[in-house]
Structures are given as C-alpha cells and as structure tokens.
C-alpha positions in Angstrom: 95.5 -21.0 13.3 93.7 -17.7 13.1 95.0 -17.1 9.6 93.7 -20.5 8.5 90.4 -19.6 9.9 90.2 -16.3 8.1 91.0 -17.8 4.8 88.6 -20.7 5.0 85.6 -18.6 6.3 84.8 -16.8 3.1 84.8 -20.0 1.1 82.1 -21.9 3.1 79.6 -19.5 4.7 77.1 -19.4 1.9 77.2 -23.2 1.5 77.0 -23.6 5.3 74.0 -21.3 5.6 72.2 -23.1 2.7 72.9 -26.4 4.2 71.5 -25.3 7.5 68.4 -23.9 5.9 67.6 -26.9 3.7 68.6 -29.7 6.1 67.4 -28.0 9.3 70.6 -29.1 11.0 73.6 -26.9 12.0 76.5 -27.3 9.7 80.1 -28.1 10.8 81.0 -24.5 9.9 78.4 -23.2 12.4 79.6 -25.5 15.1 83.2 -24.6 14.3 82.4 -20.9 14.5 80.7 -21.2 17.8 83.6 -23.1 19.4 86.3 -20.6 18.6 86.8 -17.0 19.4 85.8 -14.6 16.6 88.2 -12.2 15.0 87.1 -8.8 13.7 87.1 -10.0 10.1 85.2 -13.1 11.0 82.6 -11.0 12.9 82.0 -8.8 9.9 81.7 -11.9 7.7 79.2 -13.5 10.1 77.1 -10.3 10.3 76.9 -10.2 6.6 75.9 -13.9 6.5 73.2 -13.3 9.1 71.5 -10.7 6.9 71.6 -13.1 4.0 70.0 -15.7 6.3 67.1 -13.4 7.2 66.5 -12.5 3.6 66.6 -16.1 2.4 64.3 -17.3 5.2 61.3 -15.3 3.9 59.1 -17.6 1.9 58.9 -16.8 -1.8 55.0 -16.9 -1.9 54.6 -14.6 1.1 53.9 -11.5 -1.0 51.3 -13.4 -3.1 49.6 -14.7 0.1 49.5 -11.2 1.5 47.9 -9.9 -1.7 45.4 -12.6 -1.6 44.5 -11.8 2.0 44.0 -8.2 1.2 42.0 -9.0 -1.9 39.8 -11.4 0.2 39.3 -8.8 2.9 38.2 -6.3 0.2 35.8 -8.8 -1.3 34.3 -9.6 2.1 33.7 -5.9 2.8 32.1 -5.6 -0.6 29.9 -8.6 0.0 28.9 -7.2 3.4 27.9 -3.9 1.8 25.9 -5.8 -0.8 24.3 -7.8 2.0 23.3 -4.6 3.8 21.8 -3.3 0.5 19.9 -6.6 0.0 18.5 -6.5 3.5 17.3 -2.9 3.0 15.8 -3.8 -0.3 13.9 -6.8 1.3 12.6 -4.5 4.1 11.5 -1.9 1.6 9.8 -4.4 -0.6 7.8 -5.9 2.3 6.9 -2.4 3.6 5.7 -1.3 0.1 3.7 -4.5 -0.3 1.9 -4.1 3.1 1.3 -0.4 2.4 -0.4 -1.2 -1.0 -2.3 -4.1 0.6 -3.7 -1.9 3.3 -4.4 1.1 1.1 -6.0 -0.1 -2.2 -6.4 2.3 -5.1 -9.9 3.4 -6.2 -10.8 2.6 -9.8 -13.8 4.6 -11.2 -15.6 3.4 -14.3 -19.0 4.2 -15.9 -21.5 1.7 -17.1 -24.2 2.8 -19.6 -27.6 1.4 -19.2 -30.8 1.5 -21.2 -33.0 1.9 -18.1 -32.5 1.9 -14.4 -34.1 -0.4 -11.8 -36.9 1.6 -10.2 -35.5 3.2 -7.0 -37.6 3.9 -4.0 -38.2 7.5 -3.0 -39.4 8.0 0.5 -41.0 11.3 1.4 -41.7 12.5 4.9 -44.5 15.1 4.5 -45.4 15.4 8.1 -48.7 17.3 8.2 -48.6 18.0 4.5 -50.9 16.3 2.0 -49.9 14.7 -1.3 -52.0 16.4 -4.0 -50.7 14.7 -7.1 -48.0 12.5 -8.4 -47.5 12.3 -12.2 -45.1 10.6 -14.6 -43.9 12.8 -17.5 -41.4 12.4 -20.3 -38.9 14.5 -22.3 -38.6 17.2 -19.5 -42.1 18.4 -20.3 -44.2 19.4 -17.3 -47.7 20.7 -18.4 -49.0 23.9 -16.8 -50.8 23.7 -13.5 -54.5 23.6 -13.8 -55.7 23.7 -10.2 -52.9 24.6 -7.8 -53.5 23.5 -4.2 -56.3 21.0 -5.1 -56.3 17.2 -5.1 -55.6 15.9 -8.6 -55.3 12.5 -10.2 -52.1 10.5 -9.9 -50.5 7.7 -12.0 -47.6 6.9 -9.6 -47.2 3.7 -7.5 -47.1 4.8 -3.9 -47.3 3.1 -0.5 -47.5 4.6 3.0 -45.3 3.2 5.8 -45.4 4.2 9.4 -42.5 3.2 11.6 -40.4 4.5 14.5 -37.1 6.3 13.9 -34.0 4.2 14.2 -32.3 6.7 16.5 -35.3 7.4 18.8 -38.0 4.9 19.6 -40.3 7.8 20.7 -40.5 9.4 17.3 -43.1 8.0 14.9 -42.6 8.7 11.2 -44.9 8.5 8.2 -43.3 7.9 4.9 -44.9 8.0 1.5 -42.8 5.7 -0.7 -43.0 6.4 -4.4 -41.7 4.2 -7.2 -39.0 6.2 -9.0 -38.4 6.8 -12.7 -36.7 4.1 -14.9 -36.8 5.2 -18.6 -33.7 7.4 -18.7 -33.6 7.4 -22.5 -36.9 9.2 -22.8 -36.1 11.6 -19.9 -38.8 10.2 -17.6 -39.6 12.3 -14.5 -42.0 12.3 -11.6 -43.7 15.5 -10.6 -45.2 15.7 -7.1 -47.3 18.4 -5.3 -47.8 18.8 -1.6 -50.0 21.2 0.4 -49.7 22.1 4.0 -52.2 24.3 5.8 -50.3 25.2 9.0 -47.1 24.2 10.6 -45.6 24.4 14.1 -42.1 24.2 12.8 -39.7 27.2 12.4 -38.8 26.1 8.8 -41.0 24.8 6.1 -39.6 21.8 4.3 -40.2 18.2 3.4 -37.5 15.6 3.8 -37.0 12.8 1.3 -34.6 9.8 0.9 -33.6 7.5 -1.9 -33.0 3.7 -1.5 -31.9 1.2 -4.1 -34.9 -0.8 -5.2 -38.6 -0.1 -4.8 -39.5 -3.7 -5.3 -37.4 -4.7 -2.3 -39.7 -2.7 0.0 -42.8 -4.2 -1.6 -41.5 -7.7 -1.1 -40.4 -7.1 2.4 -42.4 -8.8 5.2 -41.6 -6.2 7.8 -41.8 -2.9 5.9 -41.2 -0.8 9.1 -37.9 -2.6 9.8 -36.9 -2.2 6.1 -37.5 1.5 6.3 -35.5 1.8 9.5 -32.5 0.1 7.9 -32.8 2.4 4.9 -32.8 5.4 7.1 -29.6 4.2 8.8 -27.8 3.6 5.5 -28.9 6.4 3.2 -28.8 10.1 3.3 -31.7 12.5 3.8 -32.4 15.7 1.8 -35.1 18.4 1.9 -36.9 20.7 -0.4 -38.7 23.9 0.7 -42.2 25.2 0.2 -43.0 27.9 -2.3 -40.4 26.6 -4.8 -40.2 23.9 -7.5 -37.2 21.8 -6.7 -35.8 19.8 -9.6 -33.7 16.9 -8.4 -31.5 15.0 -10.8 -30.3 11.6 -9.5 -27.2 9.6 -10.2 -26.3 6.1 -9.0 -22.9 5.1 -7.5 -22.0 1.5 -6.8 -19.0 0.9 -4.6 -17.5 -2.6 -4.2 -14.7 -3.3 -1.9 -13.4 -6.2 0.3 -16.3 -8.5 0.2 -19.1 -5.8 0.5 -21.0 -3.7 -2.0 -22.9 -0.6 -1.4 -25.2 1.7 -3.4 -25.2 5.4 -3.0 -27.3 8.1 -4.6 -26.0 11.5 -5.5 -28.1 14.4 -6.6 -28.0 17.8 -8.3 -30.9 20.1 -7.5 -32.1 23.4 -8.9 -34.7 25.6 -7.3 -37.3 27.8 -9.1 -39.7 30.2 -7.2 -43.4 29.4 -7.6 -45.6 32.3 -8.7 -48.7 31.9 -6.6 -51.8 33.0 -8.6 -54.4 31.7 -6.2 -56.8 34.0 -4.3 -55.4 35.5 -1.1 -57.6 33.4 1.1 -56.2 30.2 -0.4 -52.6 31.3 -0.2 -52.5 30.3 3.5 -52.0 26.7 2.3 -48.3 26.4 1.5 -47.5 24.5 -1.7 -44.5 22.2 -2.3 -43.3 21.1 -5.8 -40.6 18.6 -6.5 -39.4 16.8 -9.6 -37.3 13.6 -9.6 -35.3 12.6 -12.7 -32.2 10.6 -13.7 -29.3 12.9 -14.7 -27.7 10.6 -17.3 -27.8 6.9 -18.3 -24.5 6.0 -16.6 -23.9 4.1 -13.4 -20.6 5.1 -11.7 -18.8 2.0 -10.4 -16.1 2.4 -7.8 -13.9 -0.5 -7.1 -10.9 -1.0 -4.7 -7.9 -2.4 -6.6 -4.9 -3.7 -4.7 -1.9 -2.7 -6.8 0.5 -4.9 -4.8 1.5 -8.0 -6.8 2.5 -10.8 -4.5 4.4 -12.7 -7.2 6.7 -9.8 -7.9 7.3 -9.4 -4.2 8.1 -13.1 -3.8 10.5 -13.1 -6.7 12.4 -10.1 -5.3 12.6 -11.7 -1.9 13.8 -15.0 -3.3 16.6 -13.1 -5.2 17.5 -11.2 -2.1 17.6 -14.3 0.1 19.7 -16.1 -2.5 22.2 -13.3 -2.6 22.3 -13.3 1.2 23.0 -17.0 1.3 25.7 -16.8 -1.4 27.3 -13.9 0.4 27.3 -15.6 3.7 28.7 -18.8 2.1 31.5 -16.8 0.4 32.3 -14.9 3.6 32.5 -18.1 5.6 34.8 -19.8 3.1 37.0 -16.7 2.8 37.4 -16.3 6.6 38.2 -20.0 6.9 40.8 -19.7 4.1 42.3 -16.6 5.8 42.5 -18.3 9.1 44.2 -21.4 7.5 46.8 -19.2 5.7 47.4 -17.2 8.9 48.0 -20.4 10.9 50.3 -21.8 8.3 52.3 -18.6 8.2 52.5 -18.5 12.0 53.7 -22.1 12.2 56.4 -21.5 9.5 57.5 -18.3 11.4 57.7 -20.1 14.7 59.6 -23.0 13.1 62.1 -20.6 11.5 62.6 -18.7 14.8 63.2 -21.9 16.7 65.8 -23.0 14.1 67.5 -19.7 14.2 67.7 -19.7 18.0 
C-alpha cells in the first residue's frame, strides 16, 4: 500500500495542483493525501509541490501593476511640485502687479513752446516802494539813469490786500505783476524797489509765482485767490543792495486725476555799486529781474507699468495647470486605490483557497 502510494505520487502532483488552482476545488489527490499518513518521501514531494504552488499563485501582471503604481506615485509627486511652483508664480504675479499699481513710474518729457502763458508774479514789498517796472528784450538792461527815484513803468500790475492763510491776524500787501511771455526774444522784466527804513533784522522782499495772471484778473474774490496761491506755491526772497536775476522754468505734473503746476528757478546775484550821494544812500535799493530760462515745459506723468492683460493671461495659465494637475492626481489616486483593492481581494481569495 505504501509502495503504491510512493509510485503514484510523483505522477500526479503537478496535475493535481494545476487542477486545484484552475478549478478552485481540491483534487482527489489532495483529499487522498490528507486521508493517509505521509511517508518521508511523500513529505519531501509535498513540500516541493507547495513551493511550486506559491510561485504559481503569483499573478503574472503583478510586476507590471507594481511598476505602474510606482510610476503613478512619481507622476503625482511631480505634479504636486509643479502645482507648488504654479501657486508661487501666481502669488508673485499678483504681488508684482499690486506693487506696480501702487507705485507708478515717473515719465519726464519736454514740450517746446513759442511763448508762455503770462504767469503771475506776486511781490510782497512790505514798506518798500515800487520805483519802476520795465519790459526789456534780448537780455539787454539799459544803464540806470536816476537810481532811487520814481520812474515810468510799462508793466501791468495790480495791488491786492488780503490776510495770510495761516494767520488771520497778518495782513499782507501784494503787488501782482504780469510775467514775461516772449521766450524766443528773451523777454525780461526789471523791477526796482526802495525802502527808507526797516524794523526787521534782515532786508529782503518776498515773491511768489502762480500759473496764470489772467486767472487773478478774472477772479471775483482776489483776496481768496491769493490765499489759495500762497497755500499751493512756494515763496522766495531777494535781498537789498543786489541785482537778483531769476530765470524761471515751468513743470507740469499729472497723476491720478489731478494736475499741478510748479515753478522752478535759478538765480544769480550781482552786487549793486551805489553811486548816489551819501545822504541818499539811507534808502536801500532792491533790483530783481524775471526771465524764462528756456522755451521748454517739463511734463511729468505717472505711468503705471503693470499690464492687467499679461497678469490675467498668466493667472489663467496657472489656474488651468492647477486644475489639470488636480484632475490627474484625483484620477491617479482612484486608479491606485482600485488596483490595490483588486490585488487585496485576489490575495485574500488565494489565502482562503490555500487554507
């Protein structure tokens, strides 16, 4: 009996194992082996067949599925990295756009003109007296005939008395002169002032430029107009005993819905040689010249360099990449979970059959 068993065992184990694997039912050989005591040779044969069973139970496509899973994980990591880069790019694009929007770039250009609109020149002589105001051309100022005496004038002037904008107790007297216009012929205005005595520590006369002389002439309330000019424009001074030559330049600044006019100046000072008799030298003399520096108006504009269309295009591309990456990651994770579940079900089924 034992001999018959030993002879028949090697002929049928492989067929019996294949039959058990394919039909999922134990073969007669398996039942037969389980019902009889095993001999040493049969035990060796069965141990060899069990190794063959374990090797044959592994699915053929398991290695391919494993590689696919690893490749999918690598792709998901790459897409996550690209997503992080896209998010950083979107943040940087929005930050750069807001920075350029809040801090526009200044553009400076020069406009050449044949003549300027006549500016207003407001002088605050205090106790000084205006002796003369003359228009001259081509930088030519004739010699003084009678210094310290009242002379004829050919300037358009107007006197305005108002209270200072910063102190209602201070009353100011302004002599407003129509400024030069013909910059091609080097037009200038030469003014002389005389002051007999002063209670101040320093001897000087203040002056101010504003945009248009005609605006002051047309204004109904000239005092209020001069108060507004004093708030918005700068004040300068020239000293007595000198001839101060002032060369003006005009700067127009346009920004976000507002436009402003600013005057800049270059001045040179020359000492006056007083040839009057000593008794007349008690009256201090002031000389000032106003002239345009050049026929150019400096225009300063605020330019926003941020282009919204470029920013929108970059953000659309970033969000599209994020959407595609999220969709791919979602499908990849679902596919990995599905493959994992399928593999676990097959493994459990094989373990149940083997047990």
